[in-house]
Structures are given as structure tokens and as C-alpha cells.
TORDREN-314512 format. One record per residue (C-alpha): residue number from 1; chain; x, y, z; residue in three letters. Coordinates in Angstrom, 3 decimals, always signed. Layout:
REM residues N
+-----+--------+----------+----------+----------+--------+
| num | chaine |       xx |       yy |       zz | residu |
+-----+--------+----------+----------+----------+--------+
| NUM |      A |        X |        Y |        Z |    ALA |
...
+-----+--------+----------+----------+----------+--------+
REM end
This chain:
REM residues 92
+-----+--------+----------+----------+----------+--------+
| num | chaine |       xx |       yy |       zz | residu |
+-----+--------+----------+----------+----------+--------+
|   1 |      A |  +81.384 |   -7.679 |  +38.895 |    MET |
|   2 |      A |  +83.404 |   -4.404 |  +38.831 |    THR |
|   3 |      A |  +81.200 |   -1.686 |  +37.386 |    LYS |
|   4 |      A |  +77.699 |   -1.207 |  +35.920 |    MET |
|   5 |      A |  +76.769 |   +1.419 |  +33.261 |    GLU |
|   6 |      A |  +73.036 |   +1.833 |  +32.923 |    TRP |
|   7 |      A |  +73.184 |   +3.868 |  +29.757 |    LEU |
|   8 |      A |  +71.215 |   +3.859 |  +26.298 |    ASN |
|   9 |      A |  +71.375 |   +2.421 |  +23.850 |    PRO |
|  10 |      A |  +72.862 |   -0.623 |  +25.763 |    HIS |
|  11 |      A |  +73.627 |   -1.180 |  +29.386 |    ALA |
|  12 |      A |  +77.032 |   -2.561 |  +30.138 |    ARG |
|  13 |      A |  +78.869 |   -4.223 |  +33.075 |    PHE |
|  14 |      A |  +82.437 |   -5.101 |  +33.681 |    TYR |
|  15 |      A |  +83.841 |   -8.292 |  +35.295 |    VAL |
|  16 |      A |  +87.206 |   -9.402 |  +36.352 |    ASP |
|  17 |      A |  +88.049 |  -12.884 |  +35.059 |    VAL |
|  18 |      A |  +90.884 |  -15.026 |  +36.086 |    LYS |
|  19 |      A |  +92.432 |  -17.376 |  +33.508 |    ASP |
|  20 |      A |  +94.110 |  -20.853 |  +34.197 |    ASP |
|  21 |      A |  +97.541 |  -19.065 |  +34.889 |    ALA |
|  22 |      A |  +95.826 |  -16.796 |  +37.436 |    GLY |
|  23 |      A |  +96.056 |  -13.621 |  +35.360 |    LYS |
|  24 |      A |  +93.131 |  -11.439 |  +35.814 |    VAL |
|  25 |      A |  +91.693 |   -9.430 |  +32.984 |    THR |
|  26 |      A |  +88.543 |   -7.109 |  +32.997 |    ASN |
|  27 |      A |  +85.893 |   -7.958 |  +30.345 |    TRP |
|  28 |      A |  +83.038 |   -5.612 |  +29.033 |    GLU |
|  29 |      A |  +79.700 |   -7.207 |  +28.686 |    LEU |
|  30 |      A |  +76.927 |   -5.540 |  +26.744 |    GLU |
|  31 |      A |  +73.218 |   -5.880 |  +27.737 |    LEU |
|  32 |      A |  +70.129 |   -4.786 |  +26.188 |    GLY |
|  33 |      A |  +68.659 |   -1.303 |  +26.536 |    SER |
|  34 |      A |  +67.769 |   -0.101 |  +30.027 |    PRO |
|  35 |      A |  +64.031 |   -0.025 |  +29.167 |    ASN |
|  36 |      A |  +64.058 |   -3.541 |  +27.953 |    GLY |
|  37 |      A |  +65.944 |   -4.872 |  +31.040 |    LEU |
|  38 |      A |  +63.452 |   -3.066 |  +33.201 |    MET |
|  39 |      A |  +60.583 |   -4.887 |  +31.486 |    ARG |
|  40 |      A |  +62.414 |   -8.236 |  +32.378 |    ARG |
|  41 |      A |  +62.896 |   -7.136 |  +35.985 |    GLY |
|  42 |      A |  +66.238 |   -5.730 |  +36.126 |    TRP |
|  43 |      A |  +67.117 |   -2.591 |  +38.142 |    THR |
|  44 |      A |  +70.406 |   -0.773 |  +38.143 |    ARG |
|  45 |      A |  +70.851 |   -2.585 |  +41.463 |    ASN |
|  46 |      A |  +70.180 |   -6.122 |  +40.250 |    SER |
|  47 |      A |  +73.877 |   -6.830 |  +41.071 |    PHE |
|  48 |      A |  +76.632 |   -4.710 |  +42.614 |    LYS |
|  49 |      A |  +80.429 |   -4.387 |  +42.401 |    PRO |
|  50 |      A |  +81.948 |   -7.266 |  +44.173 |    GLY |
|  51 |      A |  +79.007 |   -9.626 |  +43.389 |    ASP |
|  52 |      A |  +80.155 |  -13.038 |  +42.084 |    SER |
|  53 |      A |  +78.209 |  -13.945 |  +38.833 |    ILE |
|  54 |      A |  +78.400 |  -16.410 |  +35.929 |    THR |
|  55 |      A |  +77.695 |  -14.906 |  +32.241 |    VAL |
|  56 |      A |  +76.583 |  -16.747 |  +29.160 |    GLU |
|  57 |      A |  +76.983 |  -14.725 |  +26.009 |    GLY |
|  58 |      A |  +78.625 |  -14.311 |  +22.717 |    TYR |
|  59 |      A |  +82.263 |  -13.285 |  +22.303 |    LEU |
|  60 |      A |  +83.365 |  -10.486 |  +20.078 |    ALA |
|  61 |      A |  +84.605 |  -11.686 |  +16.781 |    LYS |
|  62 |      A |  +87.812 |   -9.545 |  +17.048 |    ASP |
|  63 |      A |  +89.185 |  -11.316 |  +20.056 |    GLY |
|  64 |      A |  +88.755 |   -8.294 |  +22.387 |    SER |
|  65 |      A |  +87.661 |   -8.614 |  +25.904 |    LYS |
|  66 |      A |  +84.065 |   -7.845 |  +25.007 |    LEU |
|  67 |      A |  +80.957 |  -10.056 |  +24.820 |    ALA |
|  68 |      A |  +77.195 |   -9.566 |  +24.469 |    ASN |
|  69 |      A |  +75.613 |  -11.117 |  +27.476 |    ALA |
|  70 |      A |  +72.726 |  -13.421 |  +27.223 |    ARG |
|  71 |      A |  +72.105 |  -14.556 |  +30.675 |    GLN |
|  72 |      A |  +73.546 |  -13.696 |  +33.963 |    VAL |
|  73 |      A |  +73.424 |  -16.275 |  +36.908 |    THR |
|  74 |      A |  +73.760 |  -14.462 |  +40.268 |    LEU |
|  75 |      A |  +75.541 |  -15.862 |  +43.224 |    GLY |
|  76 |      A |  +72.202 |  -17.230 |  +44.725 |    ASP |
|  77 |      A |  +71.367 |  -19.172 |  +41.517 |    GLY |
|  78 |      A |  +68.767 |  -16.768 |  +40.194 |    ARG |
|  79 |      A |  +69.019 |  -16.167 |  +36.423 |    LYS |
|  80 |      A |  +68.390 |  -12.808 |  +34.882 |    VAL |
|  81 |      A |  +68.282 |  -12.360 |  +31.101 |    PHE |
|  82 |      A |  +70.225 |   -9.721 |  +29.309 |    ALA |
|  83 |      A |  +67.678 |   -8.479 |  +26.836 |    GLY |
|  84 |      A |  +68.722 |  -10.218 |  +23.603 |    ALA |
|  85 |      A |  +65.837 |  -10.789 |  +21.284 |    ALA |
|  86 |      A |  +66.429 |  -14.625 |  +21.058 |    GLU |
|  87 |      A |  +66.840 |  -15.415 |  +24.767 |    ASP |
|  88 |      A |  +63.157 |  -16.412 |  +25.269 |    GLY |
|  89 |      A |  +62.535 |  -14.454 |  +28.457 |    GLY |
|  90 |      A |  +62.569 |  -15.523 |  +32.064 |    PRO |
|  91 |      A |  +62.662 |  -19.194 |  +33.023 |    GLN |
|  92 |      A |  +61.106 |  -20.709 |  +36.093 |    LYS |
+-----+--------+----------+----------+----------+--------+
REM end
């Protein structure tokens, strides 16, 4: 993770992704609203620049380096949900 923006109407974060050829590109990932994320247990410090994370989400249709994040798995294996209406909330 390279940067977090805790703004309305949607929080966003950015990650560097390395492809099979070793080229690194920066992706923008959109989350739910900060208020909705806080109800799901997020804080603006849930993860920090430099943290290694895995993201599940939906790619932008236009092929840009943009996605709507559904679930984020932190380096320690904890999963945090990104506030999408269909994500079903926290899993145990």
C-alpha cells in the first residue's frame, strides 16, 4: 500500500503492483464511505503505507488501473471488508 485517502464520498487507497515481467504500476482502489468503513471496524490506520496486502475487487471497465475493492486481506491474514453493499459483512 502506498497511500490512503480517507475522504467522502469514498475512501481510496493506492497500491504498487508488480506484473509477471517485473514492471510496477500504481493502482487506485475505491472503498465505501469513511462512515460505512468505521461501522465495519476500519480506522484511517487499519493499514499503512508499506504494508503488504491482498485485494479482491472489481476492475474498471475502461481498463484503467482502477478497481472497486471488495475485501482486503492484511499481511497477518485478517480480512477487512471494503463497504460494498453485497459483501455480506465480517466473516469469522
